[in-house]
N, C-alpha and C positions, 0 to 999 in steps of 0.2 A: 095037883095043879101047880105049874111052875109060876113063881112070882118074880117080879122084877123090882129091885130097890135102886132108885136113882138118887145119888147123894150129891149135894153141893160140897165144895171143898173148904174154902176159907171160912172159919168160924163154925164149921160143922164137923169136919174130920180133924182139922188141925187148928191150933190156936195161933193163927197168923195175923189177925187184925192189928195188933199192936206193932208187930214187925213191919206190916204194910204201911202203917202211918209213918213210921220212922223212915222207910224207904222213900215215901213221897217227899217228906221233909228234906231228906238228903238230896233228892233230885232237884228240888227248888233251889237248894243252896248251890249245887254244882252249876246250875244254869244261871245263877245270879238273879233269881226271881224273888219277889217279896215272900216272906215267911207266911204260912197259912196256919190258922187255928187248928190244932190237932182234932178238935171235935168236928170241924168241917170236913177234914180229910176222912175221918172214920165214917162219917155219914155216907161217903161215896163207895165204901167197900161193898163189893157185890156187883158193881156196875162194870161194864167193859172199860179198859184203861182209857181209851180215847174219850169216852163219855165223861169219865171221872175228871180227867185233866181239863177237858173243855169247860166243865162246870166250874172247877176251881179257878181256872184262868180267865173265865168270862169271855170265851171265844168259841169259834166253830170247831167241831171235832176233826175236820180235815185241814186245819190250819197248820203251817209249818212248825209253829211253836209247839203245838200238841204232838206232832211227830217227833220232834227233838226230845220232848219230855218223856214220851213213851220209850224211846230208844235208851235214854239215860236210866230210866226206872228199871228197865229189863236188865241192864248191866248191874245195877245195885242189887236187884233181886237175886240174880245168879250168884253174886259174890257174898251176900250177907244173909240171905234167908234160906236158900236151898241147903247150904252146909249145916244149918241148925235144925233141919226138918225132923230128924228122929226124936228130938226133944220137944217137939211141938204137938205131938199127937195128944188129943184129948183122952182122959182116962177111959179105958174100956173099949177103945176103937178097934185095936188089933184083935183082941179076944172076941169082940162082938161080930166083926166081919167074918172071922173064922167060923163062928157058930152059925151065922146065916148061910154061909156057903155049904156047911155040912148038912143043913136042912134043905138044900136044893134051890136056894134063892140065886137068881142071876143078879150080879152087882155091877153098877156103872156109875160114872161121875159125869154130871153136867155142870160146867163152870163157866163164868164169864172171864176167866183167865185165858191166855193163849194156851192151846193144847200142849205145845212143847214145854211151857212153864209148868203146867199141871203135871205132866208126866215126870218132869225132873223133881218136883216137890214130892210127889207120891213115891217115887223111887228112893229118894233120899230118906223118906220116912219108913221105908221097908214094907210098904203095903201096895205097891203098884200091881203086883201079880194077883191081888184079890179081885181086880175089876176086869170084866170082859171088854169094856169099852170106855174110853175117855173122850168126851166131846167138849171142846173149848169154844170160845166166842168166835175164833177164826174159822171154825168148821161149819158155821151156819151163816145165813144172811141176816137173820133177825135173832139176836141173843135174848136171854132172859130179860124181861118176863114173858116174851113170846114163847109159844109152845114148841117151836121148831126143834130145839135140842132134845127135848123129852120125846117127841114123836120120832125123831131120827133114831134115837136109842131103841125105842119100842119096836120099830120096824126092823132094825138091824139085828136085834136079838130074838125076834119072833115071839114077843110077848105083848099082848094087847094092852092098851091103856087101862082097861078095867082091872087088870091084874097087876098094875104098877103102882108104886108109892114113891113120892118124892120126899126127900128129907133135907131140910135146909133151915138156915138161921135168919133169913131175910124175907121180906114180903115179895121180893123178886122171884124167889124159889116157889113160894106158895101160889103166886099168880101164874107162874109157868105151869104148875100142876093143874090148877083149875082150868086154864086155857087148853090143856092137853087132855082133859077128862080123866085125870088121875087123882088118887087120894094123896094126902100129905101129912107129914109129921113136922111140926115146927119145934125147933130146939131153942131154949131160952138162954143158953149159955154163950151165944155168939154176939152178933152185931145189934140186931133189933130186939127191943124189950118185949116182954110178954104181951103188954097191951097193944103194941103196934102189930105184933104177929097175929093176935086174935082178931084184929080188924080185917085181916085178909082171909079169915074163916078157914083155918086148917082143919083137917079131920081130927088130928090129935095134937096134944102139946106134950113135950118131954123136957125135963130139967137135967137130964144126963144122957150119955150115949147108951148106958145100960137100959134106961127107960125106952129109948128109941128101939132097941133090939126087942124088948118085950112087946111093944106095939106091933112090930113087923112080924114077929112069930105068932102072935095071936090072931092076925087077920088071914093067915093061910089055912 
């Protein structure tokens, strides 16, 4: 039986949340906006950029200010985060992805980043070729926690939801899995703490990427 493993990106495959917070702060500075508490910024990681900036700025996601902020953030991201991607891989990720592929798993990424940004980051980290498909927030009409991205991947790769597992570090990922009828692995080393993750009722909990791989291999 062919299995499908759908991974989140930030905080699951790469240790980017700290860099993302810095990129947000730099964006606010460039635009002459009031400084935000880093904890407030970190709490938005995993949301689409427009939603994150709208929340932090207290405005609508389609406002011109949000558009300017997103554009500036993307520039900072390309200049400051992508070049460091190779050093941001969590321990065991490259080895674990190789092992899953050898066992016949189909691998994909569902992220609330823009698809182009996700591809650039994964390429910079040297693992883009491990994934059959990358789906970003701009590739769907309803991003996570909606099921659309997960179901798009399931249909495109020809693997039903019952044979798919979502791996992520936020409740957005786990809710997407549940909405799509997929099982899930919640990782505790990312953005959301174990208690918050457990409230979203994941199928399994993992404290490392090695543990993620163990769960995925055992369910096939």
